[in-house]
Wavefront OBJ file of the C-alpha trace (Angstrom):
o trace
v 8.815 -3.140 -4.845
v 5.864 -5.398 -4.132
v 8.141 -8.374 -3.639
v 10.152 -6.518 -0.983
v 7.063 -5.048 0.661
v 5.555 -8.514 1.063
v 8.252 -9.262 3.573
v 7.961 -6.121 5.646
v 5.180 -4.393 7.424
v 4.616 -0.692 7.803
v 5.757 -0.996 11.409
v 9.335 -1.855 10.526
v 10.001 0.105 7.337
v 13.011 2.303 8.074
v 13.335 4.536 5.042
v 10.052 6.376 5.343
v 8.458 8.448 8.078
v 5.088 6.738 8.350
v 2.219 8.433 10.153
v 1.189 7.061 13.539
v -2.013 5.830 11.878
v -0.029 3.806 9.346
v 2.249 2.294 11.959
v -0.699 1.454 14.210
v -2.465 -0.328 11.351
v 0.526 -2.699 11.093
v -0.012 -3.579 7.457
v 1.884 -6.459 5.920
v 1.674 -5.666 2.225
v 0.307 -8.223 -0.202
v -1.621 -8.009 -3.461
v -4.880 -8.020 -1.525
v -3.936 -5.308 0.982
v -2.421 -3.155 -1.758
v -5.534 -3.568 -3.920
v -7.785 -2.418 -1.092
v -5.433 0.395 -0.034
v -5.092 1.794 -3.557
v -8.850 2.251 -3.834
v -9.006 4.760 -0.980
v -5.886 5.193 1.206
v -7.600 7.508 3.704
v -10.446 5.055 4.240
v -8.065 2.083 4.566
v -5.853 3.949 7.049
v -7.838 6.688 8.817
v -5.480 9.453 9.902
v -2.830 8.741 7.261
v -0.710 11.589 5.873
v -1.177 10.167 2.364
v -2.597 12.759 -0.003
v -3.180 10.287 -2.846
v -6.925 10.119 -3.633
v -6.784 6.512 -4.794
v -7.643 4.554 -7.929
v -11.358 3.812 -8.083
v -11.489 1.416 -11.044
v -10.697 -2.180 -10.022
v -9.054 -3.002 -13.368
v -6.705 -0.017 -13.088
v -5.645 -1.131 -9.588
v -5.113 -4.684 -10.832
v -3.058 -3.386 -13.775
v -0.864 -1.298 -11.465
v -0.232 -4.245 -9.155
v 0.589 -6.486 -12.140
v 3.007 -3.831 -13.394
v 4.712 -3.620 -9.977
v 5.065 -7.388 -9.867
v 6.587 -7.490 -13.336
v 8.872 -4.511 -12.722
v 10.309 -6.001 -9.533
v 11.178 -9.456 -10.869
l 1 2 3 4 5 6 7 8 9 10 11 12 13 14 15 16 17 18 19 20 21 22 23 24 25 26 27 28 29 30 31 32 33 34 35 36 37 38 39 40 41 42 43 44 45 46 47 48 49 50 51 52 53 54 55 56 57 58 59 60 61 62 63 64 65 66 67 68 69 70 71 72 73
């Protein structure tokens, strides 16, 4: 997942109905953007439809990103 997302931004993802806020942000996903986003999605993208509260602990976010990298090899 992360590998594929690195190459596409939220503006051109076709399989998901992104909010206008998400599209306007124009995110190109990387480890750094995902790390920041996962902490507080609504703060990272004001106006997003995302209902996920986020992952506050830095190590838990890092572990999730490492898992995604491993799982998408």
